[in-house]
Phi, psi and omega in degrees: 000152179232135176248140182234131180232120182267155173206163173105358180286182178150199182255134179215151177281155177305137184092349181275187184227153172215153173236123175264145176234150176218123179256128177260142177219168183096222184277063187293342182292346181267003183263135169257291185267139170241144181194187181230135171241165175219158182212138173243159183306132177081001181239158177286152174294136183234148177289134174259307181196152175213155180225135180273169180300329181276000176097355178290144187235160176215136182232149169293147181303326185292344183242356181302135181086348180245324182252146170231152179234141179216165187217134175245099183294333180290336179251002182052044186232141174239140183241145172235109177269119184246116179244163179049048185295146180240156178305328180287355173277352178300126184183171166270126181259131182244132172282142184226140174231134181253123179282136182250005174247153182293136000279133178294134180195167177254147170247148184229144167281178182281343180100150180218138186275132172240124180239125180248117182267155179277000000 
């Protein structure tokens, strides 16, 4: 099992920045990708960004050029640096870990609220 704990959310004005952190614990050796998803009421959870163990990254088109993702394998931590925030970035952000051994599955944090005001 893997446990994920997020931190760093909160309220920020449009154009501002926030950094989210997620610490993984437990059987972290079974994880390949770490990432962040977000969800707003009435919408499906969507991928924001993810980073593989080898450092390769993937971003949603809506955040490219504004968000960066990084990973510190020695601390089992993934970071999401969010710059030039927009009101439409307001959401609950969930940390995600993808297991690469059978059975393939996702692990989720409890979520953290990010609110971007106008």
